[in-house]
Each structure stands twice: as structure tokens, then as C-alpha cells.
CHARMM internal coordinates of N, CA and C (Angstrom, degrees):
IC EDIT
DIST 1 N 1 CA 1.4299
DIST 1 CA 1 C 1.5289
ANGL 1 N 1 CA 1 C 109.36
DIST 1 C 2 N 1.2972
ANGL 1 CA 1 C 2 N 115.58
DIHE 1 N 1 CA 1 C 2 N 141.84
DIST 2 N 2 CA 1.4527
ANGL 1 C 2 N 2 CA 120.62
DIHE 1 CA 1 C 2 N 2 CA -176.02
DIST 2 CA 2 C 1.5211
ANGL 2 N 2 CA 2 C 112.87
DIHE 1 C 2 N 2 CA 2 C -74.58
DIST 2 C 3 N 1.3230
ANGL 2 CA 2 C 3 N 117.54
DIHE 2 N 2 CA 2 C 3 N -40.76
DIST 3 N 3 CA 1.4556
ANGL 2 C 3 N 3 CA 121.00
DIHE 2 CA 2 C 3 N 3 CA 179.79
DIST 3 CA 3 C 1.5230
ANGL 3 N 3 CA 3 C 109.82
DIHE 2 C 3 N 3 CA 3 C -85.10
DIST 3 C 4 N 1.3233
ANGL 3 CA 3 C 4 N 115.49
DIHE 3 N 3 CA 3 C 4 N 158.32
DIST 4 N 4 CA 1.4609
ANGL 3 C 4 N 4 CA 119.23
DIHE 3 CA 3 C 4 N 4 CA 175.37
DIST 4 CA 4 C 1.5223
ANGL 4 N 4 CA 4 C 108.64
DIHE 3 C 4 N 4 CA 4 C -67.32
DIST 4 C 5 N 1.2949
ANGL 4 CA 4 C 5 N 117.34
DIHE 4 N 4 CA 4 C 5 N 125.60
DIST 5 N 5 CA 1.4555
ANGL 4 C 5 N 5 CA 122.87
DIHE 4 CA 4 C 5 N 5 CA -177.25
DIST 5 CA 5 C 1.5195
ANGL 5 N 5 CA 5 C 109.41
DIHE 4 C 5 N 5 CA 5 C -83.27
DIST 5 C 6 N 1.3421
ANGL 5 CA 5 C 6 N 118.50
DIHE 5 N 5 CA 5 C 6 N 118.79
DIST 6 N 6 CA 1.4629
ANGL 5 C 6 N 6 CA 120.47
DIHE 5 CA 5 C 6 N 6 CA -179.22
DIST 6 CA 6 C 1.5248
ANGL 6 N 6 CA 6 C 111.32
DIHE 5 C 6 N 6 CA 6 C -70.48
DIST 6 C 7 N 1.3132
ANGL 6 CA 6 C 7 N 116.65
DIHE 6 N 6 CA 6 C 7 N 133.59
DIST 7 N 7 CA 1.4619
ANGL 6 C 7 N 7 CA 120.29
DIHE 6 CA 6 C 7 N 7 CA -177.84
DIST 7 CA 7 C 1.5195
ANGL 7 N 7 CA 7 C 113.18
DIHE 6 C 7 N 7 CA 7 C -83.46
DIST 7 C 8 N 1.3341
ANGL 7 CA 7 C 8 N 117.61
DIHE 7 N 7 CA 7 C 8 N -29.72
DIST 8 N 8 CA 1.4701
ANGL 7 C 8 N 8 CA 121.60
DIHE 7 CA 7 C 8 N 8 CA -179.71
DIST 8 CA 8 C 1.5306
ANGL 8 N 8 CA 8 C 110.33
DIHE 7 C 8 N 8 CA 8 C -139.56
DIST 8 C 9 N 1.3263
ANGL 8 CA 8 C 9 N 118.09
DIHE 8 N 8 CA 8 C 9 N 72.99
DIST 9 N 9 CA 1.4673
ANGL 8 C 9 N 9 CA 119.53
DIHE 8 CA 8 C 9 N 9 CA 178.80
DIST 9 CA 9 C 1.5227
ANGL 9 N 9 CA 9 C 111.29
DIHE 8 C 9 N 9 CA 9 C -68.24
DIST 9 C 10 N 1.3396
ANGL 9 CA 9 C 10 N 116.48
DIHE 9 N 9 CA 9 C 10 N 152.25
DIST 10 N 10 CA 1.4692
ANGL 9 C 10 N 10 CA 120.90
DIHE 9 CA 9 C 10 N 10 CA -177.55
DIST 10 CA 10 C 1.5177
ANGL 10 N 10 CA 10 C 112.10
DIHE 9 C 10 N 10 CA 10 C -65.87
DIST 10 C 11 N 1.3142
ANGL 10 CA 10 C 11 N 117.92
DIHE 10 N 10 CA 10 C 11 N -44.07
DIST 11 N 11 CA 1.4681
ANGL 10 C 11 N 11 CA 122.32
DIHE 10 CA 10 C 11 N 11 CA -177.68
DIST 11 CA 11 C 1.5261
ANGL 11 N 11 CA 11 C 109.67
DIHE 10 C 11 N 11 CA 11 C -132.24
DIST 11 C 12 N 1.3348
ANGL 11 CA 11 C 12 N 118.09
DIHE 11 N 11 CA 11 C 12 N 75.20
DIST 12 N 12 CA 1.4662
ANGL 11 C 12 N 12 CA 119.92
DIHE 11 CA 11 C 12 N 12 CA -176.79
DIST 12 CA 12 C 1.5250
ANGL 12 N 12 CA 12 C 113.49
DIHE 11 C 12 N 12 CA 12 C -63.52
DIST 12 C 13 N 1.3232
ANGL 12 CA 12 C 13 N 117.23
DIHE 12 N 12 CA 12 C 13 N -22.81
DIST 13 N 13 CA 1.4602
ANGL 12 C 13 N 13 CA 121.21
DIHE 12 CA 12 C 13 N 13 CA -178.18
DIST 13 CA 13 C 1.5268
ANGL 13 N 13 CA 13 C 112.50
DIHE 12 C 13 N 13 CA 13 C -71.19
DIST 13 C 14 N 1.3175
ANGL 13 CA 13 C 14 N 117.76
DIHE 13 N 13 CA 13 C 14 N -13.23
DIST 14 N 14 CA 1.4644
ANGL 13 C 14 N 14 CA 121.36
DIHE 13 CA 13 C 14 N 14 CA -178.34
DIST 14 CA 14 C 1.5287
ANGL 14 N 14 CA 14 C 113.49
DIHE 13 C 14 N 14 CA 14 C -88.18
DIST 14 C 15 N 1.3231
ANGL 14 CA 14 C 15 N 117.75
DIHE 14 N 14 CA 14 C 15 N -7.62
DIST 15 N 15 CA 1.4615
ANGL 14 C 15 N 15 CA 121.82
DIHE 14 CA 14 C 15 N 15 CA -173.31
DIST 15 CA 15 C 1.5227
ANGL 15 N 15 CA 15 C 110.28
DIHE 14 C 15 N 15 CA 15 C -126.87
DIST 15 C 16 N 1.3342
ANGL 15 CA 15 C 16 N 115.59
DIHE 15 N 15 CA 15 C 16 N 146.47
DIST 16 N 16 CA 1.4651
ANGL 15 C 16 N 16 CA 121.03
DIHE 15 CA 15 C 16 N 16 CA 170.84
DIST 16 CA 16 C 1.5220
ANGL 16 N 16 CA 16 C 107.20
DIHE 15 C 16 N 16 CA 16 C -90.72
DIST 16 C 17 N 1.3079
ANGL 16 CA 16 C 17 N 117.12
DIHE 16 N 16 CA 16 C 17 N 125.90
DIST 17 N 17 CA 1.4612
ANGL 16 C 17 N 17 CA 122.29
DIHE 16 CA 16 C 17 N 17 CA -175.27
DIST 17 CA 17 C 1.5232
ANGL 17 N 17 CA 17 C 112.29
DIHE 16 C 17 N 17 CA 17 C -100.95
DIST 17 C 18 N 1.3347
ANGL 17 CA 17 C 18 N 117.59
DIHE 17 N 17 CA 17 C 18 N 17.22
DIST 18 N 18 CA 1.4593
ANGL 17 C 18 N 18 CA 121.93
DIHE 17 CA 17 C 18 N 18 CA -173.52
DIST 18 CA 18 C 1.5163
ANGL 18 N 18 CA 18 C 116.31
DIHE 17 C 18 N 18 CA 18 C -75.49
DIST 18 C 19 N 1.3274
ANGL 18 CA 18 C 19 N 118.95
DIHE 18 N 18 CA 18 C 19 N -16.44
DIST 19 N 19 CA 1.4664
ANGL 18 C 19 N 19 CA 121.08
DIHE 18 CA 18 C 19 N 19 CA 179.18
DIST 19 CA 19 C 1.5278
ANGL 19 N 19 CA 19 C 108.91
DIHE 18 C 19 N 19 CA 19 C -152.91
DIST 19 C 20 N 1.3057
ANGL 19 CA 19 C 20 N 117.16
DIHE 19 N 19 CA 19 C 20 N -174.16
DIST 20 N 20 CA 1.4599
ANGL 19 C 20 N 20 CA 121.86
DIHE 19 CA 19 C 20 N 20 CA -177.79
DIST 20 CA 20 C 1.5229
ANGL 20 N 20 CA 20 C 114.17
DIHE 19 C 20 N 20 CA 20 C -74.67
DIST 20 C 21 N 1.3195
ANGL 20 CA 20 C 21 N 118.32
DIHE 20 N 20 CA 20 C 21 N -6.32
DIST 21 N 21 CA 1.4670
ANGL 20 C 21 N 21 CA 120.31
DIHE 20 CA 20 C 21 N 21 CA -178.18
DIST 21 CA 21 C 1.5200
ANGL 21 N 21 CA 21 C 112.80
DIHE 20 C 21 N 21 CA 21 C -78.29
DIST 21 C 22 N 1.3343
ANGL 21 CA 21 C 22 N 118.46
DIHE 21 N 21 CA 21 C 22 N -27.44
DIST 22 N 22 CA 1.4579
ANGL 21 C 22 N 22 CA 123.55
DIHE 21 CA 21 C 22 N 22 CA -178.37
DIST 22 CA 22 C 1.5295
ANGL 22 N 22 CA 22 C 111.35
DIHE 21 C 22 N 22 CA 22 C 47.89
DIST 22 C 23 N 1.3135
ANGL 22 CA 22 C 23 N 116.04
DIHE 22 N 22 CA 22 C 23 N 55.54
DIST 23 N 23 CA 1.4667
ANGL 22 C 23 N 23 CA 122.14
DIHE 22 CA 22 C 23 N 23 CA -178.51
DIST 23 CA 23 C 1.5240
ANGL 23 N 23 CA 23 C 111.46
DIHE 22 C 23 N 23 CA 23 C -70.95
DIST 23 C 24 N 1.3188
ANGL 23 CA 23 C 24 N 114.53
DIHE 23 N 23 CA 23 C 24 N 159.10
DIST 24 N 24 CA 1.4622
ANGL 23 C 24 N 24 CA 119.44
DIHE 23 CA 23 C 24 N 24 CA 172.20
DIST 24 CA 24 C 1.5238
ANGL 24 N 24 CA 24 C 108.01
DIHE 23 C 24 N 24 CA 24 C -63.73
DIST 24 C 25 N 1.3095
ANGL 24 CA 24 C 25 N 116.85
DIHE 24 N 24 CA 24 C 25 N 146.66
DIST 25 N 25 CA 1.4667
ANGL 24 C 25 N 25 CA 121.52
DIHE 24 CA 24 C 25 N 25 CA -175.50
DIST 25 CA 25 C 1.5255
ANGL 25 N 25 CA 25 C 112.39
DIHE 24 C 25 N 25 CA 25 C -60.69
DIST 25 C 26 N 1.3073
ANGL 25 CA 25 C 26 N 117.87
DIHE 25 N 25 CA 25 C 26 N -26.21
DIST 26 N 26 CA 1.4631
ANGL 25 C 26 N 26 CA 120.15
DIHE 25 CA 25 C 26 N 26 CA -179.46
DIST 26 CA 26 C 1.5212
ANGL 26 N 26 CA 26 C 113.33
DIHE 25 C 26 N 26 CA 26 C -99.06
DIST 26 C 27 N 1.3366
ANGL 26 CA 26 C 27 N 118.28
DIHE 26 N 26 CA 26 C 27 N 7.92
DIST 27 N 27 CA 1.4610
ANGL 26 C 27 N 27 CA 121.70
DIHE 26 CA 26 C 27 N 27 CA -178.72
DIST 27 CA 27 C 1.5300
ANGL 27 N 27 CA 27 C 110.21
DIHE 26 C 27 N 27 CA 27 C -147.20
DIST 27 C 28 N 1.3199
ANGL 27 CA 27 C 28 N 117.17
DIHE 27 N 27 CA 27 C 28 N 61.63
DIST 28 N 28 CA 1.4603
ANGL 27 C 28 N 28 CA 120.90
DIHE 27 CA 27 C 28 N 28 CA -177.05
DIST 28 CA 28 C 1.5245
ANGL 28 N 28 CA 28 C 110.34
DIHE 27 C 28 N 28 CA 28 C -79.55
DIST 28 C 29 N 1.3244
ANGL 28 CA 28 C 29 N 116.13
DIHE 28 N 28 CA 28 C 29 N 120.90
DIST 29 N 29 CA 1.4556
ANGL 28 C 29 N 29 CA 122.09
DIHE 28 CA 28 C 29 N 29 CA -175.17
DIST 29 CA 29 C 1.5291
ANGL 29 N 29 CA 29 C 113.67
DIHE 28 C 29 N 29 CA 29 C -91.10
DIST 29 C 30 N 1.3065
ANGL 29 CA 29 C 30 N 118.75
DIHE 29 N 29 CA 29 C 30 N -19.14
DIST 30 N 30 CA 1.4597
ANGL 29 C 30 N 30 CA 120.64
DIHE 29 CA 29 C 30 N 30 CA -172.60
DIST 30 CA 30 C 1.5197
ANGL 30 N 30 CA 30 C 113.77
DIHE 29 C 30 N 30 CA 30 C -85.86
DIST 30 C 31 N 1.3077
ANGL 30 CA 30 C 31 N 118.00
DIHE 30 N 30 CA 30 C 31 N -14.54
DIST 31 N 31 CA 1.4651
ANGL 30 C 31 N 31 CA 119.29
DIHE 30 CA 30 C 31 N 31 CA -176.48
DIST 31 CA 31 C 1.5077
ANGL 31 N 31 CA 31 C 111.86
DIHE 30 C 31 N 31 CA 31 C 71.25
DIST 31 C 32 N 1.3136
ANGL 31 CA 31 C 32 N 117.03
DIHE 31 N 31 CA 31 C 32 N 34.52
DIST 32 N 32 CA 1.4524
ANGL 31 C 32 N 32 CA 123.45
DIHE 31 CA 31 C 32 N 32 CA -176.22
DIST 32 CA 32 C 1.5314
ANGL 32 N 32 CA 32 C 112.45
DIHE 31 C 32 N 32 CA 32 C -76.08
DIST 32 C 33 N 1.2958
ANGL 32 CA 32 C 33 N 117.18
DIHE 32 N 32 CA 32 C 33 N 16.49
DIST 33 N 33 CA 1.4581
ANGL 32 C 33 N 33 CA 119.91
DIHE 32 CA 32 C 33 N 33 CA -178.35
DIST 33 CA 33 C 1.5095
ANGL 33 N 33 CA 33 C 110.34
DIHE 32 C 33 N 33 CA 33 C 122.87
DIST 33 C 34 N 1.2945
ANGL 33 CA 33 C 34 N 115.88
DIHE 33 N 33 CA 33 C 34 N -177.94
DIST 34 N 34 CA 1.4605
ANGL 33 C 34 N 34 CA 119.33
DIHE 33 CA 33 C 34 N 34 CA -177.11
DIST 34 CA 34 C 1.5181
ANGL 34 N 34 CA 34 C 112.76
DIHE 33 C 34 N 34 CA 34 C -89.66
DIST 34 C 35 N 1.3181
ANGL 34 CA 34 C 35 N 117.67
DIHE 34 N 34 CA 34 C 35 N -11.17
DIST 35 N 35 CA 1.4574
ANGL 34 C 35 N 35 CA 122.06
DIHE 34 CA 34 C 35 N 35 CA 179.59
DIST 35 CA 35 C 1.5146
ANGL 35 N 35 CA 35 C 109.69
DIHE 34 C 35 N 35 CA 35 C -126.60
DIST 35 C 36 N 1.3086
ANGL 35 CA 35 C 36 N 115.45
DIHE 35 N 35 CA 35 C 36 N 153.95
DIST 36 N 36 CA 1.4675
ANGL 35 C 36 N 36 CA 119.03
DIHE 35 CA 35 C 36 N 36 CA -179.92
DIST 36 CA 36 C 1.5252
ANGL 36 N 36 CA 36 C 110.39
DIHE 35 C 36 N 36 CA 36 C -75.37
DIST 36 C 37 N 1.3037
ANGL 36 CA 36 C 37 N 115.92
DIHE 36 N 36 CA 36 C 37 N 155.01
DIST 37 N 37 CA 1.4561
ANGL 36 C 37 N 37 CA 122.21
DIHE 36 CA 36 C 37 N 37 CA 175.66
DIST 37 CA 37 C 1.5224
ANGL 37 N 37 CA 37 C 108.19
DIHE 36 C 37 N 37 CA 37 C -88.19
DIST 37 C 38 N 1.3135
ANGL 37 CA 37 C 38 N 117.04
DIHE 37 N 37 CA 37 C 38 N 127.88
DIST 38 N 38 CA 1.4661
ANGL 37 C 38 N 38 CA 121.49
DIHE 37 CA 37 C 38 N 38 CA -177.84
DIST 38 CA 38 C 1.5284
ANGL 38 N 38 CA 38 C 111.19
DIHE 37 C 38 N 38 CA 38 C -75.91
DIST 38 C 39 N 1.3127
ANGL 38 CA 38 C 39 N 115.62
DIHE 38 N 38 CA 38 C 39 N 153.03
DIST 39 N 39 CA 1.4668
ANGL 38 C 39 N 39 CA 122.51
DIHE 38 CA 38 C 39 N 39 CA 174.54
DIST 39 CA 39 C 1.5348
ANGL 39 N 39 CA 39 C 107.16
DIHE 38 C 39 N 39 CA 39 C -77.20
DIST 39 C 40 N 1.3236
ANGL 39 CA 39 C 40 N 119.17
DIHE 39 N 39 CA 39 C 40 N 147.86
DIST 40 N 40 CA 1.4714
ANGL 39 C 40 N 40 CA 120.67
DIHE 39 CA 39 C 40 N 40 CA 179.41
DIST 40 CA 40 C 1.5223
ANGL 40 N 40 CA 40 C 114.66
DIHE 39 C 40 N 40 CA 40 C -56.05
DIST 40 C 41 N 1.3260
ANGL 40 CA 40 C 41 N 118.26
DIHE 40 N 40 CA 40 C 41 N -29.97
DIST 41 N 41 CA 1.4667
ANGL 40 C 41 N 41 CA 120.19
DIHE 40 CA 40 C 41 N 41 CA 178.70
DIST 41 CA 41 C 1.5246
ANGL 41 N 41 CA 41 C 110.90
DIHE 40 C 41 N 41 CA 41 C -63.90
DIST 41 C 42 N 1.3271
ANGL 41 CA 41 C 42 N 117.42
DIHE 41 N 41 CA 41 C 42 N -27.49
DIST 42 N 42 CA 1.4605
ANGL 41 C 42 N 42 CA 120.87
DIHE 41 CA 41 C 42 N 42 CA 178.05
DIST 42 CA 42 C 1.5214
ANGL 42 N 42 CA 42 C 111.36
DIHE 41 C 42 N 42 CA 42 C -73.06
DIST 42 C 43 N 1.3023
ANGL 42 CA 42 C 43 N 117.16
DIHE 42 N 42 CA 42 C 43 N -31.36
DIST 43 N 43 CA 1.4749
ANGL 42 C 43 N 43 CA 121.69
DIHE 42 CA 42 C 43 N 43 CA -179.00
DIST 43 CA 43 C 1.5192
ANGL 43 N 43 CA 43 C 112.50
DIHE 42 C 43 N 43 CA 43 C -87.08
DIST 43 C 44 N 1.3345
ANGL 43 CA 43 C 44 N 116.40
DIHE 43 N 43 CA 43 C 44 N -43.66
DIST 44 N 44 CA 1.4605
ANGL 43 C 44 N 44 CA 120.64
DIHE 43 CA 43 C 44 N 44 CA -168.59
DIST 44 CA 44 C 1.5240
ANGL 44 N 44 CA 44 C 114.95
DIHE 43 C 44 N 44 CA 44 C -111.40
DIST 44 C 45 N 1.3284
ANGL 44 CA 44 C 45 N 118.63
DIHE 44 N 44 CA 44 C 45 N -5.09
DIST 45 N 45 CA 1.4599
ANGL 44 C 45 N 45 CA 121.48
DIHE 44 CA 44 C 45 N 45 CA 178.90
DIST 45 CA 45 C 1.5171
ANGL 45 N 45 CA 45 C 113.04
DIHE 44 C 45 N 45 CA 45 C 92.95
DIST 45 C 46 N 1.3302
ANGL 45 CA 45 C 46 N 115.70
DIHE 45 N 45 CA 45 C 46 N 179.61
DIST 46 N 46 CA 1.4595
ANGL 45 C 46 N 46 CA 121.54
DIHE 45 CA 45 C 46 N 46 CA -174.86
DIST 46 CA 46 C 1.5203
ANGL 46 N 46 CA 46 C 114.19
DIHE 45 C 46 N 46 CA 46 C -63.86
DIST 46 C 47 N 1.3124
ANGL 46 CA 46 C 47 N 118.01
DIHE 46 N 46 CA 46 C 47 N -24.96
DIST 47 N 47 CA 1.4669
ANGL 46 C 47 N 47 CA 120.37
DIHE 46 CA 46 C 47 N 47 CA -179.14
DIST 47 CA 47 C 1.5227
ANGL 47 N 47 CA 47 C 112.38
DIHE 46 C 47 N 47 CA 47 C -95.18
DIST 47 C 48 N 1.3181
ANGL 47 CA 47 C 48 N 117.88
DIHE 47 N 47 CA 47 C 48 N 24.55
DIST 48 N 48 CA 1.4614
ANGL 47 C 48 N 48 CA 122.07
DIHE 47 CA 47 C 48 N 48 CA -175.98
DIST 48 CA 48 C 1.5226
ANGL 48 N 48 CA 48 C 112.58
DIHE 47 C 48 N 48 CA 48 C -59.97
DIST 48 C 49 N 1.3224
ANGL 48 CA 48 C 49 N 118.23
DIHE 48 N 48 CA 48 C 49 N -35.10
DIST 49 N 49 CA 1.4665
ANGL 48 C 49 N 49 CA 120.57
DIHE 48 CA 48 C 49 N 49 CA -177.25
DIST 49 CA 49 C 1.5271
ANGL 49 N 49 CA 49 C 111.45
DIHE 48 C 49 N 49 CA 49 C -68.03
DIST 49 C 50 N 1.3344
ANGL 49 CA 49 C 50 N 116.99
DIHE 49 N 49 CA 49 C 50 N -37.84
DIST 50 N 50 CA 1.4691
ANGL 49 C 50 N 50 CA 119.68
DIHE 49 CA 49 C 50 N 50 CA 176.77
DIST 50 CA 50 C 1.5322
ANGL 50 N 50 CA 50 C 110.13
DIHE 49 C 50 N 50 CA 50 C -69.34
DIST 50 C 51 N 1.3323
ANGL 50 CA 50 C 51 N 116.05
DIHE 50 N 50 CA 50 C 51 N -39.44
DIST 51 N 51 CA 1.4614
ANGL 50 C 51 N 51 CA 120.53
DIHE 50 CA 50 C 51 N 51 CA 178.34
DIST 51 CA 51 C 1.5245
ANGL 51 N 51 CA 51 C 110.57
DIHE 50 C 51 N 51 CA 51 C -62.25
DIST 51 C 52 N 1.3303
ANGL 51 CA 51 C 52 N 116.70
DIHE 51 N 51 CA 51 C 52 N -41.98
DIST 52 N 52 CA 1.4650
ANGL 51 C 52 N 52 CA 119.87
DIHE 51 CA 51 C 52 N 52 CA -177.20
DIST 52 CA 52 C 1.5246
ANGL 52 N 52 CA 52 C 111.45
DIHE 51 C 52 N 52 CA 52 C -68.85
DIST 52 C 53 N 1.3146
ANGL 52 CA 52 C 53 N 117.14
DIHE 52 N 52 CA 52 C 53 N -25.22
DIST 53 N 53 CA 1.4671
ANGL 52 C 53 N 53 CA 121.66
DIHE 52 CA 52 C 53 N 53 CA 178.83
DIST 53 CA 53 C 1.5233
ANGL 53 N 53 CA 53 C 112.13
DIHE 52 C 53 N 53 CA 53 C -90.65
DIST 53 C 54 N 1.3260
ANGL 53 CA 53 C 54 N 116.87
DIHE 53 N 53 CA 53 C 54 N -6.12
DIST 54 N 54 CA 1.4567
ANGL 53 C 54 N 54 CA 120.66
DIHE 53 CA 53 C 54 N 54 CA -179.83
DIST 54 CA 54 C 1.5166
ANGL 54 N 54 CA 54 C 112.84
DIHE 53 C 54 N 54 CA 54 C 76.47
DIST 54 C 55 N 1.3283
ANGL 54 CA 54 C 55 N 118.14
DIHE 54 N 54 CA 54 C 55 N 30.06
DIST 55 N 55 CA 1.4572
ANGL 54 C 55 N 55 CA 122.63
DIHE 54 CA 54 C 55 N 55 CA -176.35
DIST 55 CA 55 C 1.5132
ANGL 55 N 55 CA 55 C 114.22
DIHE 54 C 55 N 55 CA 55 C -93.84
DIST 55 C 56 N 1.3248
ANGL 55 CA 55 C 56 N 118.68
DIHE 55 N 55 CA 55 C 56 N -2.04
DIST 56 N 56 CA 1.4579
ANGL 55 C 56 N 56 CA 119.23
DIHE 55 CA 55 C 56 N 56 CA 179.41
DIST 56 CA 56 C 1.5147
ANGL 56 N 56 CA 56 C 110.66
DIHE 55 C 56 N 56 CA 56 C -81.59
DIST 56 C 57 N 1.3017
ANGL 56 CA 56 C 57 N 114.98
DIHE 56 N 56 CA 56 C 57 N 154.54
DIST 57 N 57 CA 1.4626
ANGL 56 C 57 N 57 CA 119.66
DIHE 56 CA 56 C 57 N 57 CA 179.82
DIST 57 CA 57 C 1.4903
ANGL 57 N 57 CA 57 C 110.91
DIHE 56 C 57 N 57 CA 57 C -90.02
END
COOR INIT
IC SEED 1 N 1 CA 1 C
IC BUILD
């Protein structure tokens, strides 16, 4: 991704994370589908970055 990807955004549900545009969830410009792409924190919780790096015990 071209932009710096935020690890803990305040309101991830308000943005589509499917491409570098980071459009508002109700105004997706890229045509990335009919639904927005969720941020990993929404799927995996606040420690998603450690989980993705394999740092959990």
C-alpha cells in the first residue's frame, strides 16, 4: 500500500480499507465491491499486528 497503513484507527468502521483510497464506507469510489473491506483490527482485535507477525505466545 502506498499510504502508511494505520494500525489502530479511531473509527475503522467508517472507512473502506480495500485500497489506497481509504474512502468513506458510504461513498466508495474504487468499485471494490458492494461492501466495504474491514480493517484487521475489526476482525482480529487490538493485538492484530502482533498476531500477524507471529509474536503471540
